[in-house]
C-alpha positions in Angstrom: 131.9 99.9 74.2 133.7 97.9 71.5 131.4 96.1 68.8 132.5 92.9 70.0 131.3 93.8 73.6 128.0 95.1 72.2 127.5 91.8 70.3 128.2 89.9 73.4 125.8 92.0 75.4 122.9 91.4 72.9 123.6 87.7 72.8 123.4 87.4 76.6 120.1 89.5 76.7 118.8 87.5 73.9 119.7 84.3 75.9 118.0 85.7 79.1 114.9 86.6 77.4 114.9 83.2 75.9 115.4 81.4 79.1 112.8 83.8 80.8 109.8 83.1 78.2 110.7 79.5 77.4 107.8 77.0 77.9 108.0 74.7 80.7 109.1 71.3 79.5 105.8 69.1 78.7 105.9 65.6 79.9 105.4 63.2 83.0 108.1 61.3 84.8 108.8 60.4 88.5 111.3 58.9 91.0 111.0 57.4 94.6 109.9 60.9 95.9 106.9 62.0 93.7 105.5 62.4 90.2 107.1 65.2 88.1 104.7 66.9 85.9 105.9 69.3 83.1 109.2 69.6 84.9 107.7 70.4 88.6 107.4 67.9 91.4 103.7 67.7 92.4 101.7 66.9 95.5 98.5 65.3 93.9 95.0 65.5 95.7 92.8 63.7 93.3 89.1 62.6 93.3 87.2 59.9 91.4 84.4 61.4 89.3 82.7 59.2 86.6 81.1 61.0 83.7 78.3 58.6 83.0 77.2 58.8 86.5 75.6 62.3 86.0 74.4 64.3 82.8 76.8 66.5 81.1 75.0 69.4 82.4 76.3 68.5 85.8 80.1 68.1 84.7 81.2 71.6 85.0 79.7 72.3 88.5 80.9 69.1 90.1 84.6 69.5 88.7 84.5 73.2 89.9 83.6 72.2 93.5 86.3 69.5 93.3 88.7 72.1 92.5 87.3 74.3 95.2 88.0 71.4 97.6 91.7 71.6 96.8 91.9 68.9 94.3 94.4 69.2 91.1 93.6 65.9 89.7 90.5 63.9 88.6 90.4 60.3 88.0 88.0 58.5 85.8 87.5 54.9 84.4 86.7 54.3 80.7 83.5 52.1 80.6 83.9 49.7 77.9 80.4 48.2 78.0 78.7 51.8 77.3 81.1 52.6 74.5 80.8 49.4 72.8 77.5 47.8 73.7 77.4 45.8 70.4 80.7 44.6 69.0 82.2 47.1 66.6 79.5 49.7 67.4 80.8 52.6 69.3 78.9 55.3 71.2 80.8 58.4 72.6 77.9 60.7 72.6 76.0 62.5 75.4 76.5 61.2 78.7 79.2 58.9 77.2 81.3 61.5 75.7 84.5 60.8 77.6 86.6 63.3 75.4 84.2 66.3 76.3 84.5 65.4 80.1 88.4 65.3 79.9 88.3 68.8 78.1 86.2 70.1 80.8 88.6 69.1 83.4 91.5 70.6 81.4 89.5 73.7 80.9 89.0 74.1 84.6 92.9 73.5 85.0 93.1 70.1 86.5 95.0 66.9 85.6 93.4 63.6 84.9 94.3 60.0 85.8 92.6 57.8 83.2 92.0 54.2 84.1 91.3 52.3 81.0 90.7 49.0 82.5 89.2 47.3 80.7 88.2 45.4 83.8 87.3 48.5 86.1 85.0 46.8 88.8 83.4 50.1 89.9 80.2 48.5 91.0 79.4 48.6 87.4 77.5 46.0 85.3 79.9 43.1 84.5 83.0 45.1 85.6 82.8 47.2 82.6 82.9 44.3 80.1 80.3 44.4 77.4 77.9 41.4 77.3 79.1 40.2 74.0 82.5 39.7 75.4 80.9 36.8 77.4 79.7 35.0 74.3 83.3 34.9 72.5 84.0 31.3 72.1 86.6 29.9 74.6 87.0 33.0 76.3 88.3 33.5 79.9 88.3 37.0 81.2 91.4 38.5 82.8 93.7 35.7 82.0 96.4 35.0 79.6 93.7 33.7 77.2 94.0 34.4 73.5 90.3 35.4 72.7 90.4 37.8 75.8 93.8 39.3 75.3 92.8 39.9 71.7 89.6 41.7 72.5 91.5 43.6 75.4 94.2 45.0 73.1 91.9 46.1 70.5 89.8 48.0 72.8 92.7 49.6 74.8 94.2 50.6 71.4 91.1 52.2 70.4 91.0 54.2 73.7 94.6 55.2 73.6 94.3 56.3 69.8 91.3 58.4 70.8 93.2 60.1 73.4 96.1 60.8 71.1 94.0 61.9 68.3 92.3 64.6 70.8 95.9 65.4 72.2 94.8 64.7 75.7 98.1 63.3 76.9 100.4 65.7 79.0 103.4 65.5 76.5 100.7 66.7 74.0 99.8 69.5 76.1 96.8 67.6 77.5 95.5 66.9 81.1 96.2 63.2 81.3 99.3 62.5 83.4 98.7 59.0 84.5 97.0 55.9 82.9 96.1 52.6 84.6 95.7 49.1 83.2 94.0 46.4 84.9 92.5 46.9 88.4 93.2 45.0 91.8 94.3 42.0 90.1 96.1 40.6 92.9 92.5 39.8 94.5 92.0 37.2 91.8 95.5 36.3 90.3 96.0 32.8 92.1 92.8 31.4 90.7 94.6 31.7 87.1 97.7 30.4 88.3 100.6 30.6 85.7 98.2 32.3 83.4 97.6 35.1 85.8 101.3 35.9 86.1 101.6 35.8 82.4 98.6 37.9 82.0 99.8 40.7 84.1 103.1 40.8 82.3 101.5 40.9 79.0 99.0 43.6 80.3 101.9 45.7 81.3 103.9 45.3 77.9 100.8 45.9 76.1 100.0 49.1 77.7 103.3 50.6 77.5 103.6 49.6 73.8 100.5 51.5 73.0 101.7 54.6 74.6 104.7 55.2 76.9 104.4 59.3 77.2 103.1 59.1 80.7 103.4 56.5 83.6 101.2 53.5 83.9 100.1 52.1 87.3 98.4 49.1 88.5 96.5 49.2 91.8 97.0 46.6 94.4 99.5 44.7 92.3 102.3 43.8 94.6 104.3 42.2 91.6 103.8 45.1 89.2 106.6 45.0 86.5 109.6 47.2 86.9 108.2 49.8 84.3 104.7 50.0 86.2 104.0 51.9 89.4 102.1 49.6 91.9 99.6 51.6 94.0 97.5 51.1 97.2 93.8 51.0 97.5 91.9 50.8 101.0 91.1 52.9 103.9 94.4 53.4 105.7 97.4 53.0 103.2 99.4 55.1 105.4 99.8 52.1 107.8 98.9 49.3 105.4 100.8 49.9 102.3 104.2 48.1 102.3 105.3 50.9 99.6 106.1 50.6 95.9 108.0 47.3 94.6 111.0 49.6 93.4 113.3 52.2 94.8 112.4 54.6 92.1 108.6 54.4 92.2 106.7 56.9 94.2 104.0 56.1 96.9 100.5 56.6 95.5 97.1 55.8 96.9 94.7 55.4 94.1 91.6 54.7 96.1 91.0 56.2 99.4 87.3 55.0 100.1 85.2 58.0 101.5 82.6 55.7 102.6 81.4 52.3 101.2 79.0 51.6 98.2 75.6 50.4 99.1 73.7 47.2 98.0 69.8 47.0 98.4 69.3 45.7 101.9 72.4 47.4 103.4 72.2 49.5 106.4 73.7 53.1 106.0 77.6 53.4 105.1 79.6 56.0 107.1 83.0 57.1 107.3 83.9 60.0 109.4 85.7 63.1 107.9 88.2 63.0 110.8 89.1 59.4 109.8 89.8 60.2 106.2 91.8 63.4 107.2 93.8 60.9 109.5 94.6 58.5 107.0 95.8 61.0 104.5 98.0 62.9 107.0 99.5 59.4 107.8 100.3 58.6 104.3 101.7 62.0 103.3 103.9 61.6 106.6 105.3 58.4 105.1 106.3 59.7 101.9 103.0 59.5 100.1 102.4 62.2 97.5 99.0 61.4 95.8 95.9 60.4 97.3 92.6 59.8 95.4 89.3 59.8 97.1 87.0 56.9 95.7 84.6 58.5 95.3 84.7 62.3 95.4 81.3 62.7 93.8 79.5 59.1 93.1 76.7 60.2 91.5 74.0 57.8 90.1 73.6 54.5 88.4 71.1 55.5 85.8 69.3 52.9 83.9 70.5 49.3 84.4 74.3 50.2 84.8 75.0 49.0 88.4 76.2 45.6 89.2 74.5 43.0 91.2 72.4 44.3 94.0 74.2 47.8 94.1 71.8 50.6 94.6 71.0 53.4 92.2 72.7 56.0 94.7 76.5 55.7 94.4 78.8 56.9 97.4 76.2 59.3 98.4 78.4 60.0 101.5 81.3 61.4 99.4 82.2 64.9 99.8 80.2 66.0 97.2 76.7 64.0 97.6 74.6 62.4 94.9 73.0 65.5 94.1 76.3 67.5 93.8 75.8 69.6 97.2 78.6 69.9 99.5 78.6 67.2 102.3 80.0 68.9 105.3 82.3 68.8 107.1 83.8 66.2 104.7 84.2 68.4 101.8 85.7 71.4 103.9 87.7 69.3 106.3 89.5 67.6 103.3 90.0 71.0 101.6 91.8 72.4 104.8 94.0 69.3 104.8 95.1 70.1 101.4 95.9 73.5 102.2 97.9 72.4 105.2 99.7 70.0 103.1 100.5 72.5 100.5 101.9 74.9 103.1 104.4 72.1 103.6 105.0 71.1 100.0 108.6 72.3 99.9 109.7 70.2 102.8 107.7 67.4 101.7 109.1 67.1 98.1 112.7 68.2 98.8 113.2 67.5 102.6 114.7 64.4 104.4 112.4 62.7 106.6 113.1 61.4 110.1 110.9 59.5 112.4 111.0 59.6 116.1 108.9 56.8 118.2 107.9 58.4 121.5 105.8 55.6 122.5 103.7 52.8 121.1 101.1 55.4 119.9 103.1 58.5 119.7 105.3 59.5 117.0 106.9 62.7 115.4 107.8 62.8 111.5 109.9 65.5 110.3 110.8 66.6 106.8 113.4 69.0 106.8 115.6 70.8 104.1 118.7 71.9 105.8 118.4 75.7 106.6 115.2 76.5 104.6 112.1 74.3 105.0 110.9 72.1 108.0 107.6 70.3 108.4 106.4 68.2 111.2 103.5 65.6 111.8 102.7 64.8 115.4 100.9 61.6 115.5 98.7 60.1 118.3 97.5 56.6 117.2 95.7 55.8 120.3 91.9 55.4 119.5 90.4 56.7 122.8 93.1 58.6 124.8 94.4 62.1 124.0 98.1 62.9 124.8 100.5 65.7 125.1 103.7 65.6 123.1 106.9 67.6 123.5 108.6 68.6 120.2 111.5 70.9 120.3 111.1 72.2 123.6 107.1 72.9 123.3 104.1 70.8 124.6 101.6 70.0 121.9 97.9 68.6 122.8 96.9 65.7 120.4 93.4 64.5 120.5 92.8 60.7 120.2 93.7 59.1 116.9 94.7 62.3 115.3 97.7 64.0 113.4 98.7 67.6 113.9 100.6 69.2 110.8 103.0 71.9 111.7 104.3 73.5 108.2 107.0 75.3 109.9 107.9 72.6 112.7 106.3 75.2 115.1 102.8 76.0 114.5 99.8 73.8 114.4 97.8 74.9 111.4 95.4 71.7 111.4 94.5 68.6 113.3 92.8 65.9 111.8 90.4 65.3 114.6 89.5 68.8 115.3 87.3 70.2 112.6 87.0 74.1 112.3 85.2 74.1 109.0 81.3 74.0 109.0 78.9 71.1 109.0 75.6 70.9 107.3 72.2 68.7 107.1 70.4 67.7 104.1 66.7 68.5 103.5 64.2 67.1 101.2 61.2 69.3 100.8 57.8 68.5 99.1 57.6 70.6 96.0 54.7 73.0 96.1 54.6 73.0 92.2 54.8 69.4 91.7 52.3 68.1 94.2 48.8 66.7 93.8 49.9 64.1 91.3 47.2 62.4 89.2 48.1 58.9 88.3 46.9 56.6 85.5 47.9 52.8 85.0 48.4 50.2 82.7 48.6 46.5 83.6 50.9 43.9 81.9 49.5 40.9 80.6 50.5 37.7 82.4 51.6 35.5 79.4 51.0 31.7 79.1 53.4 29.4 77.6 51.5 29.5 74.1 52.2 33.2 74.2 55.9 33.1 74.5 57.9 32.4 71.3 61.2 30.9 72.7 60.7 27.0 73.7 62.8 24.8 75.8 62.4 21.7 77.8 63.8 23.3 80.9 64.1 26.9 82.0 67.0 28.6 80.2 69.8 30.5 82.0 68.7 34.0 82.8 72.1 35.9 82.0 72.4 34.2 78.6 68.7 34.4 77.9 68.6 38.4 78.5 72.0 39.1 77.2 71.8 42.1 79.5 69.1 43.8 77.2 66.7 43.8 80.0 66.3 43.0 83.7 63.2 40.9 82.9 62.3 37.6 81.5 59.2 35.6 81.2 59.0 31.7 81.9 55.8 29.8 81.5 54.5 26.3 81.5 51.3 24.5 82.0 50.3 21.5 84.0 47.1 19.5 83.8 45.6 18.0 86.9 42.8 15.7 87.8 40.4 16.5 91.0 41.9 13.5 92.7 45.5 14.9 92.0 44.9 17.8 94.4 44.5 17.9 98.3 41.1 17.1 99.4 41.2 18.9 102.7 40.2 22.6 102.4 42.9 23.6 104.8 45.8 22.1 102.9 47.1 23.9 99.7 49.9 22.8 97.3 53.1 24.8 97.5 54.9 26.0 94.6 58.8 25.8 95.1 61.2 27.5 92.8 64.9 27.3 93.5 66.6 30.2 91.9 70.2 31.0 91.2 69.1 34.7 91.5 68.4 37.4 91.9 64.5 37.9 92.0 61.3 36.8 90.7 57.5 37.5 90.6 55.3 34.4 90.5 51.8 33.9 89.0 49.4 31.0 88.8 46.7 31.1 86.5 47.3 34.9 86.0 47.1 35.5 89.6 49.9 37.1 91.6 51.0 34.7 94.3 54.4 36.2 95.5 57.7 37.7 95.1 61.2 36.4 96.2 64.7 37.4 96.0 68.4 36.8 97.0 70.9 39.5 98.2 74.3 40.5 97.3 76.0 37.9 99.6 73.6 35.1 98.6 72.2 35.6 95.3 70.5 32.3 95.0 67.3 31.6 97.0 64.2 29.4 97.2 60.7 30.7 96.6 57.7 28.6 98.4 54.2 29.9 98.3 51.0 28.1 99.0 48.9 28.2 95.5 45.3 27.5 94.5 45.3 25.0 91.6 42.2 23.6 89.7 41.2 20.7 88.2 42.2 21.0 84.5 45.1 23.1 83.0 46.9 25.5 85.4 49.3 28.0 84.1 52.7 28.7 86.1 54.3 31.9 84.9 57.6 33.5 86.4 58.9 36.9 85.8 62.4 36.2 86.5 64.7 39.3 87.2 68.3 40.2 87.3 69.5 43.1 89.4 72.7 43.8 87.5 75.5 41.4 86.5 78.4 40.4 88.7 81.4 42.9 88.7 84.3 41.0 90.5 85.8 37.8 91.5 87.4 35.3 89.2 85.8 33.6 86.1 83.0 36.4 85.9 82.0 34.7 82.5 80.9 31.6 84.3 78.4 33.0 86.6 74.6 32.0 86.4 71.2 33.3 87.2 67.5 32.5 86.9 65.3 29.5 87.9 66.8 26.0 87.9 64.5 23.7 89.8 60.7 24.1 90.0 58.5 21.9 91.8 54.8 21.4 93.2 54.7 20.1 96.6 51.6 18.7 98.6 49.9 16.9 95.7 48.1 13.4 96.4 51.0 11.6 94.7 53.6 13.7 96.5 56.0 16.2 94.9 55.8 16.8 91.2 59.0 18.1 89.5 57.9 20.4 86.6 61.6 21.5 85.8 61.6 19.6 82.4 58.0 20.3 81.7 58.7 22.4 78.3 58.7 26.1 79.1 58.1 29.1 77.1 60.2 32.2 77.3 60.5 35.7 76.3 63.1 38.5 77.2 61.6 41.8 78.7 58.2 43.0 79.4 55.6 44.4 76.9 55.7 48.1 78.1 59.5 47.9 78.1 59.5 47.0 74.4 56.9 49.5 73.5 58.8 52.2 75.6 55.8 53.2 77.6 58.2 55.5 79.5 58.4 57.8 76.4 55.7 60.3 75.2 55.1 58.4 72.1 55.4 55.1 73.4 52.7 55.8 76.1 50.2 56.7 73.3 50.4 52.7 72.2 48.2 51.6 75.2 45.0 52.7 77.0 45.8 54.1 80.3 43.0 54.2 83.2 42.9 56.6 85.9 44.1 55.3 89.2 41.1 56.4 91.7 41.9 54.4 95.0 44.4 52.0 96.5 45.9 49.9 94.2 48.5 47.1 94.7 48.6 45.4 91.2 51.9 43.7 90.2 53.6 44.4 86.9 51.9 47.4 86.6 53.0 50.7 84.7 52.0 54.1 86.4 52.1 57.5 84.7 51.8 61.1 85.8 52.9 64.7 84.7 54.4 67.5 86.9 55.6 70.9 86.2 59.2 71.8 87.1 59.5 72.4 91.0 60.4 76.0 92.2 63.7 77.4 92.5 66.9 75.9 91.3 67.8 73.2 93.9 68.4 69.6 92.9 65.2 67.3 92.7 64.3 64.1 93.8 61.4 61.6 93.9 60.2 59.8 96.9 59.5 56.2 96.5 59.1 54.8 100.1 55.5 53.4 99.6 56.5 51.6 96.4 57.9 48.1 96.2 60.4 47.4 93.2 60.8 48.4 89.9 62.0 51.2 87.5 61.6 54.9 87.0 61.8 57.5 84.1 61.4 61.1 83.6 60.6 62.4 80.2 62.1 59.0 78.8 65.3 59.3 80.9 65.9 56.5 83.3 66.3 57.3 86.8 67.4 53.7 87.6 66.0 50.8 89.8 64.1 51.5 92.9 63.7 48.9 95.6 61.8 50.1 98.6 60.6 46.7 100.1 64.2 45.4 100.6 64.7 46.8 104.3 67.9 47.0 105.9 68.3 45.3 109.4 67.4 48.9 110.8 63.9 48.3 109.4 64.3 51.0 106.6 64.7 51.0 102.8 68.3 51.2 101.7 67.3 54.0 99.5 64.0 55.7 98.8 64.9 59.0 97.5 65.9 59.0 93.9 67.6 61.8 92.0 66.1 63.8 89.2 68.7 65.8 87.3 67.3 69.3 86.6 68.8 68.5 83.1 66.0 65.9 82.6 63.2 68.4 83.4 61.1 70.7 81.2 59.2 73.8 82.7 55.9 72.0 82.2 54.5 68.6 81.2 57.3 66.4 82.5 56.1 62.7 82.3 57.0 60.5 85.3 56.6 56.8 84.5 57.0 54.0 87.0 57.0 50.1 86.4 56.1 48.5 89.6 57.1 44.8 89.6 55.2 43.6 92.9 52.6 46.1 93.9 52.9 49.5 95.5 50.7 52.7 95.8 51.6 55.5 93.7 49.5 57.9 95.5 52.3 58.5 98.0 55.1 59.3 95.4 56.3 62.8 96.1 58.4 65.2 94.1 60.9 66.9 96.2 63.5 69.7 96.2 66.9 69.1 97.9 69.0 71.4 99.8 71.9 71.7 102.5 70.7 74.9 103.9 71.0 73.7 107.4 74.6 74.8 108.5 76.3 74.3 111.9 79.6 74.7 113.6 80.9 72.6 116.4 84.1 73.8 117.8 86.1 73.7 120.9 88.6 75.9 122.7 91.6 73.9 121.8 90.7 73.8 118.0 93.4 75.5 116.0 92.5 78.6 113.9 91.4 78.0 110.4 94.2 77.0 108.2 93.5 79.8 105.9 95.1 81.9 108.6 98.5 81.2 107.1 100.4 81.2 103.8 103.7 80.7 102.2 105.7 83.6 100.8 108.8 82.3 99.2 110.5 80.4 102.1 108.8 82.3 104.5 105.7 80.9 106.5 103.7 84.0 107.6 100.1 84.6 109.5 97.8 86.7 107.2 95.3 87.6 109.9 96.0 89.8 112.9 94.3 87.8 115.5 95.1 84.1 115.6 92.1 82.8 117.4 89.6 79.9 116.7 86.2 80.7 116.2 82.8 79.2 114.3 82.9 80.1 110.8 79.5 79.8 108.8 78.7 80.5 105.1 75.2 80.0 103.5 75.4 78.1 100.0 74.4 79.9 96.8 74.5 83.4 98.2 71.8 82.8 100.6 71.4 84.5 103.8 71.2 83.1 107.6 67.4 83.5 108.2 67.2 81.7 111.5 69.6 80.6 114.4 68.1 77.2 115.4 70.2 76.3 118.1 73.3 77.7 119.9 75.0 76.3 123.1 78.4 77.4 124.7 79.3 74.7 127.1 79.2 71.1 126.6 76.5 70.5 123.8 76.0 67.1 122.1 74.8 65.8 118.9 75.2 66.3 115.2 74.2 68.8 112.8 70.5 68.6 112.4 70.2 67.0 116.0 72.0 69.1 118.2 71.3 69.1 122.1 72.3 71.1 125.1 74.4 69.3 127.6 74.8 69.8 131.4 76.6 73.1 131.0 75.2 76.1 128.8 75.9 79.7 128.8 72.5 81.6 128.9 73.9 84.0 126.3 74.7 81.6 123.6 71.7 82.5 121.3 71.8 86.0 121.6 75.6 86.0 120.7 74.8 83.9 117.7 72.0 85.9 116.5 74.1 89.2 116.8 76.8 87.9 114.9 75.0 86.0 112.1 71.4 86.8 111.3 70.7 88.4 107.9 74.2 87.7 106.7 75.8 85.3 104.1 78.7 84.5 106.3 79.6 85.2 109.7 82.3 84.2 112.5 81.5 83.7 116.2 84.2 84.0 118.7 85.2 81.4 121.4 85.9 83.8 124.1 84.6 83.0 127.7 84.0 86.6 128.7 81.6 87.2 125.7 79.3 84.5 127.1 79.7 84.7 130.8 81.3 86.9 133.5 84.0 85.0 135.4 82.2 84.9 138.5 79.0 83.5 136.8 80.5 80.9 134.7 78.4 77.7 135.0 81.1 75.4 134.5 84.7 77.0 134.6 86.6 73.8 135.0 85.9 72.1 131.6 87.0 72.6 128.0 84.1 74.6 126.5 82.5 73.8 123.0 80.3 76.0 121.1 77.9 74.3 119.0 75.3 76.5 116.6 72.9 75.7 113.8 71.5 78.1 111.2 68.9 78.0 108.7 69.8 79.4 105.2 67.2 81.0 103.1 67.2 83.1 99.9 66.9 86.9 100.3 63.4 88.2 100.6 
């Protein structure tokens, strides 16, 4: 070999090594097909998880479970009002350490979508705006208004600079691949007329001027500027989204609502796993390449963070429930969907789509890359009738309202309506170590007008009075009557009427509790009316007015009002007396709140008395201690016999409770409240409750929470589990020898199956935790389940008729059979 040839060989070898070991390009771009992250097209499965809605100790576990569920992207808001509660004073510590949260996501290998808002809605107090912003002179929120855009830009720049400083954007090697400015602005844009259009253009340009290294999005913004991706929010974006407003923008779904948030007084909110899976499959069949579950983990609205009337528990029906436990089958059915779509990745990202309408309800969508990859979606849109569809010479059965996914255009690996993963049921168990609570109480003094420092002729507006520093404000006035002013008949009493703009109030006359009134999320205003006993001489009217969060949505949020506006006494001998302009005293907050009676030091400032019997005192503080409950399961406090108020454990707020506000079903919307294990010490934990209207603490119960009841409900026509196949290069292959369906069950936390609580092979009915035998049942059902599962952490129960019945003894040979089993998991003895 000549020297020149050797040099050439060395050069080529060096070039080959350089190419082989060169780093992937860093950065994010997009086109009309998908997002392109670090040079690779991506199918993105995302979940909303909000850092302030759980303590930092829970972040790693929740993110890990999201990743196990097939997610590769986490979406979070940045909450202005917690980071800048006082103008110019910033807080990024503890629960509010968004940088630490994002770094934990990156540590676990997931991407981030950063929704900086600054308006976030999120059922969060004032939509994330800090209270002080409301008092900026001449401000109009979310409009092309000089004071607003000045503060919005200043805040946005602070957030972007923080992310750049920490090198958290993808081009810097960080996990943030997208950012969002504004939020669902089309909902209110028309209210601002030309200033709405100017504002949205300004917001887009402002965002990209601060940082243009990742794409910016706007959700529900049909007229998003050309350099911004407009995205869909809703339940069925596969059928409702008209698509991006430009040919080079991908179809992205930023909020796929996994249920619905609840407000106090609401019935339970449900959304079936099958419906979510159907909607996602439809979206990906129609060129979608990103879906985000809002919420994937909802968490808890600690303290006073929730918006008007929103419950303390947030999106408990998400794939991970409020306690961070797997909600089955929602979590695993979506996990299996993500795997089925990943098996179809090459065809979805590089194939050419074609759609064939078979009928009004039946549809075949094929993505095919000539000669290599092919994926098909077979859709039955009918809500009640199953169907059979012929595709490439073969018949495929489709249950009602379902999509079957065929990653090789031949094999059904997943159907949205047929759940092959397990189910579970949640259990609340009274703690043995934390029972027998001994309570003490301290009752707030009901103030008179002379006790209250702030005077005004008429009651002051409640939002601007409290300035979001407390839910409470006292109002008091005094009225003097002669005996002849009062009704003479003993069966007639005067009536105190208070017209309030919201949200609730507790009324006292001469220091005595007379009643409680409130509005609701739809009608926040209300009229309180109660008969009262008045005396000749001076009478004191005192009102504890209450907010239940600030508004979080709609136009002109800065112009909302609350509190008492008109107060009269009816039924006097001279008629109705209007005392609205009678000179009122005011004070923000209650005494125990200011003295922090919920802390160990604050509790020493007052004398507590033992609770020895039934008690129903309004505006009363209750205190007890308990030791950490047994085991490692999450904790809750049961508050169903209390009325309304707030709770703390070791000085940490658990949020608002409101058990007296019943839903149309006659039950409280929420009565179990999460106590994070991170709040609890081994012994001597202090639980403090402020009860506003009167309840009995004797029935408060500390509980442990588990999902140790696991089930499977599976039919003969269910496909095998999607884990039975994988991709090997361009090949699609089965990785199990026997491709049969079956019931697959696994206990959480390495527990074992202690008991088979139910088993029926035939046509059983019901849901996990409430299963029932139907008209057909194999006598061997229980024996088969026990043989396969008892004492094991996981097991598989086959669905084969000959295992359960001899052909001649089959009690119902002419029906599709279903196997339903329910198991109880427990720690190993």
